[in-house]
N, C-alpha and C positions, 0 to 999 in steps of 0.2 A: 076329273081328277079323282083318283082313288086314294083313300086314306088307309094306310096299313098301320096297325097299332102293334108295336113290339115293345116289350119291356114292362115298366111299372104303371101302365095306364089304369090299372084297377084301383089306384089310390085317388082317382079323380072324384071330388065331391059332386053329388048330383046337382044339376042345374047350372053348372059353371061352363059356359061355352063362349069365352071371350078372348081367345087368342086367334091371330090371323096368320094365314099362309103368306109369307113375304113375297112369293112369286105370283100370287093371285089374290090381291086384297079383296076382302069381302067374304072369302071362304073361311068359315070358322072351324076350329078344332077344339075339342073339349080339353080343358086344362084347369088347374086349380087356382092359378093366379092370373091377373090381368096384365098382359103384355100387349099394349096397343101399338099399332103401327104409327109412324114409321120406326124402324129400329134405331137405337141410340148409336150404333156403330154398324157400318157396312164396309166390307173390304173385299175387293176383287183380287184374286190371287192366281198366280201361275208359277209352276216350277218347284224345284226341290226346296227352296227357301220358304215356301208358303207356310208350313207349320209354325216356324219361328215368328214370322210376321203376325200370324193369327194369334199366337200366344201373347205377344206384346200388346196387340190391340185390345184383346179381351182383358188382359191383366190391368191395363190402364182404366178400362171401363169399370172393373170391379175392385178398384183400389180401396174402397171403403167397406168392402165385405169382410166377413170373418175369414180367417186363414183357411178353414175347411172349404169354404165356397171358392176362394181364390185358387187354391191348389186344385180342387176338382175341376174348375173351369179351364185352367191351363192344360191339365191332362186330357180332358174330354175334347177340347177344341183341337188339340194336337192330333189326337187319334182320328177324329172325323175329317180333318183337313188332309191328313196323310192318306186316308182311304179315298177321298175324293180326287186327290192329285194322281194316285195310282190308277184310278178308274177313268179319269178324263183329262188329266194334265192341267185343269183349271177349275176353280170353284169360287163361290161367293159366300162369305161369312156374314151373317147378320146376327146382332146380339142386342139384348135388352137387359137392363139392370134395374130392379126395384129396390131402391135404397131402404124404404120403410120395411120391407119384408126380408131384405138381404138376399134375394133370389136372383138368379140369372137364367135367361133363356138364350140358347145358341142354336142357330140354324145354319147348316152347311149345304148349299145347293150345287149340283153339277148337272151336266147334260147326259150323263150315262144312264141307260135304262137298267143296268145291273143293280139289283137290290142287295144291300148288305145282309150278310148271314151271321147270326149268332151261333158260333160253333160250340159243340158240346165240349166240356172240359175233358182233357185227356184223350183226344181222338188220335194222338200220335203224330200230328202235323207240327211242323216248326213254324211259328209265327201265325199271324192271322187271328189273334185273340183280342184285338183292340176293342171290339164291341163288348167284351166281358168287362173291360174297364169302364166303358160308358155305362153299362147296365148297373155296375156296382156303385158308381158315384152319382148317378142321376136319380132324382125323385120320380121322374117320368121321362120317357123318350120314345121315339117312333120314327116312321118313314112315311113320307107323302109323295106319291107319284104325281107328276104334273105333265103338261103337254110337251115340255122341253127337257124332261129328265126326272129328277127327284130331289127332295131335300130330306136330310136327317135332322131331327130336332131333339133337343134335350133341355131339361130344366133341372137346375141344381139349387137346392135350398139348404139353409143351415139346419143342422140337427137341433133338437130341443135343448140340448145341453151345450151348444156351441158358445164359446166365449166371444163377445163382441170385440172388434178390432180396437186396440188401444192407440 
């Protein structure tokens, strides 16, 4: 398995390696929070309705999070599932929520070997900028290749000044 680090992984505190690849339990990835297996939510999706189903599943999971985390999680899972469905027609969403930290981790796995590309802003193309949304809203994110394809993972945390949910 090859770990590709894209995005904000430079913010990982030293010595924190306690997150697991959902497709290969026991393989560790450096992250700042502890998201232990199994996931709190796992949804297998097919077809064009998949992003909406994924949004609802993640929204229910993070119901007690700040508005910032809830909105970020909805947007990010929608973008990642849309990409996965376009690449492979099916995907699996796994998500964890740490209520004490108010953080969520989302992984979207598919069997496509095509890796997502973070396009430069203003390259003249129409569409295809969903990873810019993921990059902007995530504390960290990346891609892990596996024997059966890949998964894109993201972690969304509340900002220091985020108001708790009332």
